[in-house]
N, C-alpha and C positions, 0 to 999 in steps of 0.2 A: 391383711398383708400376708403374702406369702413367710415373711419372715416369722410371725406370728404364729403360722401354722407349723412350721420347721420347730421352733420349740414347743408345740405339741407334742410333735412327735418324739424329741429328743424325752419330756416327761413321760410320755405313754412308754417309751423305751427303759426308762429307767436308768437312764445314764446322764453324763453330766455334757457339757461343751466338748469337752477336750476328748471325751472317748467317742463321740459324733464326728470329731476332725478325723480321728484316728481312723474310724471306721470307714467313712467316705472317703477321704483322702483329700478334701478340701481343705483349704489353707487355715492354719492356726490364725483364730480371732476372725476370720471370715464373717460370720454373725455380726459383729459390732462394728465391720468397718463400712458394709453396704447397705445400699437402701433397693436396688434393683436386682435381682436373680436372674443370670442367665441361665438361656436352656440348656447349654451343657451340664452346670452345676445342679439343675432341678432333675436332668438324667440321670445323675450320676446318685444322688438321694435315691431316685425310684431303683436303681440297680441293688443299690445296697440292702433297701429294705422292700423286698416285693410285693410285700404284702398292703403296702401305703396306695390309698385310691388316687390316680392321678387325677382326675378332676377333681379331687376334694383339695388336694395340694395346689392345685391351679387358682382354682375359684371360689374353693370353700363348700361346694355343693356338695350333697352326698355326704356317709359316710367317710370317716377317715380311712378305716382299714376295708379292704375286700376280703369275701367272706372265705375263709378258707374250706378243703375239702378234705375230708378224711378218708384213712385206708382200714382197711383190714387187714390179716395176717396174710391172706390170700392175694392182698392187693386190689381188692376191688373197692371201688369207688364208693362212698356211702354219702347219701344226699347232704349238703354242705348246710342245708336250714333244718336239719333234726341233730338233735345234741345226741354224740355217738356213747355208746355205753362205755366202762371204764376198759374193757377190755380192747376197746380201737385207740390208737392215738393219732397225734394230730402232727401230719408228717409236712414240713417245707421242702420243696422237695430242688437239690442243688447236687450236681455231680461236679467235682474239681478234678480235672484234667491234672493226671500225672505225668510228670516228665521225667526222662533220662538226661542228665545234664551233665555224666561224668568224661562228657567231651569237651574242647573248649570251643566249639561250633554250637554244642546246645546251650552253654552256658551263657552266652553272648544270643542265642536264639530268644531266649527267654524275654530279653528285654527291648529287641527290637522286632520289625514288622516282618520277623522272618517266619516262613511254615516251619511250624514245629509240633510234628504229631505227638499226641499223648500216646504212654506204654500202657495205661489203664486210668480209670477212674476211681475217685475217693466221695463217699456220701457218709456224713456224720447228722443225725438230728440238729438242729436249730443251732446249725454252725453260721455264722458271720459270713456275709459275702467275701470269698475267696475269689481270687484269680487261676491260682494253679498250686500243684504242690511237688515236691521233690524230695530224694532220699538224704539223708546225713550222711556223708561219705568223709566226716572228719571228728577228731576228738577234741575240737578247740572249744567245744560248748558243752564238753564232758563236765561232770555227769547229769546236767540240765537237760541235755539232748547226748543221745548215743548214736554210734554208726548204725544205719539200717533203720531209724526212728524217721519219720516221714513228717516232712513242717508244711503246712498250708499257708499261704501269703495273699497279700492283698497289694498288689503295686501301687505306688505312687508318684503322682507328679515329681519330674527330677527337679526340686529345689529345697536349699535349704531349711529354708521355713517352714517347709512340709514335716521336718522332722521333729520326733518328740522325744525329746532327752531321756536315756534310760530306759528305751523300748529295745527290744532283737528285732535286727533286720536282716533280710536276703540285701546284700549287696554285689554289684557287679562293677568289678574294680580294673582299671587299667593302669599299669606303670608307667614311668618314664621310656623304660626300652620296650613298649606296647604289647607286653606282656597282659594278658585278660586272666583273671580269677574272678569266682562265684564263692563268697563266703556268708558266713552267718555269724555275727557278732552284736554285740551291744555297741549302740551308739552313745557315744558322750561328748560334754566338749569340750574341745579340748585348749588348752593354755597359749597354742602359740597364735591364736586369734581367730576374728569371725570366718575366717574361708577353710577353716581346717576343721576337721573332727576326728575325735578320737574312739578308735575300734577296739573293744575290750572283750576278753575271750573268759568264759566262765572255767575254765582248765586254768589253775594257776600257772601250769610249765608252759602256756602261751603266753608270750609279754603283749602287752598292749602298743598299739601302731598310731601313730599321728599322720592322716594322710590330709591331701588338699583335697576340697569337695569335687573341684573340677576334674580330679580324677576316677569320680565316681558316675559310670556310665547307667547304673539304675536300680534303684532302690526299692525295695518292698517291705513292708510291715509283716511280721510271722504274727499270725491270729492262731493259730493252736499248732499243737502237735500229736503223732500216733504212735505209740509204742507196741511192740508185737514181743511179749516176753518170754515165749518161748516159742520154738521150733515144729514143737510136737501136735 
């Protein structure tokens, strides 16, 4: 069964189900609730873990993982069937688009099907699957995140049951007066009820705020951050 092979992937990656749900964006508890896996969910798993062999996942035939290729310091491909010397390193290719979202239009475009051209690309070895990256432009998560740090994110389906409480998210929020905000916050459970979430800052000078989840227009899990410590 495909479910069993997904569980093998989880074991192979050395993660638990909770981490699997976060990385793939699939619903919490999904593996325990369904017997038949839809094509869109299989596609999401393969996008998240590109080394997994699609034929193996669907049918059980072949090996779990497809062979990696290697590159030397000159970018030359090394035969994937030969074990590379220690001077070579395994590279999982992923160029994450870096966006400028300092304008309201840019913030809205991140979560809508609008054309938003990246200003550059970020590449980090062995990075989990990410959809994009932006610069931090507030101090609300200081000192965990500083201004001009880069955060890399994975967009999630816009449902409250996709939230893993206590994680850091990139959130597109629309207020009652139709203003749009893009913010980076911890998301925790709100005491106001199941339709509410609590947005929490790392910086103690920024107060926590309870908001209706219906005002959240976009949601992305922050997977990694990059800090440049010196401008020289």
